[in-house]
C-alpha positions in Angstrom: 24.5 -0.3 -16.1 21.9 -0.3 -13.3 18.4 1.2 -13.0 16.4 1.5 -9.8 12.7 2.0 -10.1 11.3 4.0 -7.2 7.7 4.7 -6.3 7.0 8.1 -4.8 3.7 8.5 -3.0 2.2 11.7 -1.7 -0.7 11.4 0.8 -3.7 13.6 0.8 -2.2 15.7 3.5 1.2 16.1 1.8 3.3 13.4 3.4 5.8 11.9 0.9 7.3 8.4 0.9 9.8 6.8 -1.6 9.9 3.1 -2.0 12.4 1.2 -4.2 10.4 -1.2 -6.3 12.9 -3.0 -8.6 16.5 -2.9 -9.5 17.5 -3.9 -13.1 21.1 -4.6 -14.1 22.5 -5.0 -17.6 26.1 -5.5 -18.8 27.4 -2.7 -21.0 30.0 -4.4 -23.1 28.6 -8.0 -23.4 25.0 -7.0 -24.1 23.0 -9.6 -25.9 19.9 -9.0 -27.9 17.7 -10.7 -25.3 19.0 -8.3 -22.7 17.7 -5.2 -24.3 14.8 -3.8 -22.4 12.7 -5.8 -20.0 12.2 -9.5 -20.2 8.7 -10.9 -19.7 9.7 -12.3 -16.3 11.1 -8.9 -15.2 8.1 -7.1 -16.4 5.7 -9.4 -14.5 7.8 -9.1 -11.3 8.0 -5.3 -11.7 4.2 -5.0 -12.2 3.4 -7.3 -9.3 5.6 -5.3 -6.9 4.2 -2.1 -8.2 0.6 -3.4 -7.7 1.4 -4.6 -4.1 2.9 -1.2 -3.2 0.1 0.8 -4.7 -2.7 -1.3 -3.1 -0.8 -1.5 0.2 -0.4 2.3 0.5 -4.0 2.9 -0.6 -5.3 0.5 2.0 -3.1 2.1 4.7 -4.3 5.6 4.0 -7.9 4.4 3.8 -7.6 2.6 7.1 -6.0 5.7 8.8 -8.9 7.9 7.6 -11.5 5.3 8.7 -9.8 5.1 12.1 -11.2 8.5 13.1 -14.4 8.0 15.2 -17.3 9.8 13.4 -18.9 10.8 16.7 -16.0 12.2 18.8 -13.4 12.6 16.1 -10.8 10.7 18.1 -8.5 8.0 16.8 -10.0 4.6 17.6 -7.6 2.0 19.1 -6.6 -0.9 16.8 -7.8 -4.2 18.1 -6.1 -6.5 15.6 -5.2 -7.0 12.0 -6.9 -9.5 9.6 -5.5 -10.5 6.2 -7.6 -9.5 3.3 -7.2 -10.7 -0.2 -8.0 -8.2 -2.9 -8.6 -9.5 -6.4 -7.1 -7.2 -9.1 -6.8 -7.3 -12.8 -3.2 -8.4 -12.4 -3.8 -11.0 -9.7 -4.7 -11.2 -6.0 -2.9 -8.9 -3.4 -3.0 -9.6 0.3 -3.2 -6.5 2.7 -3.6 -6.3 6.5 -7.0 -4.9 7.4 -7.2 -3.4 10.9 -10.2 -3.9 13.2 -11.0 -1.1 15.6 -12.3 -1.1 19.1 -15.4 1.0 19.4 -14.7 4.3 21.1 -16.5 4.6 24.4 -19.3 7.1 24.1 -20.9 8.4 27.3 -24.7 8.2 27.2 -26.4 11.6 27.4 -28.2 12.5 30.5 -32.0 12.0 30.3 -34.3 14.7 31.6 -37.2 12.4 32.0 
């Protein structure tokens, strides 16, 4: 028997993504007592992958929202990506944090 655990995410604007997180296989006929349910190693791996996906998708959506210039409401160009380590309850997770180039704002004409 085989199970595939899939994470389905829906963004704030209704976009959906499905990401397979973990596939678990168990024999049907030769099932041993230690193969019933999840082992501790499998549970840790599953939790780590789930945590990485959740934090990665949250960071991506946050970065996309922050990319909009507060002055002109245009998308700022991405200059580069820097790794950022986020400490969580279940261990550190590394995400790519984008740096943006400042949008060019024309100075207002002065009347004086």
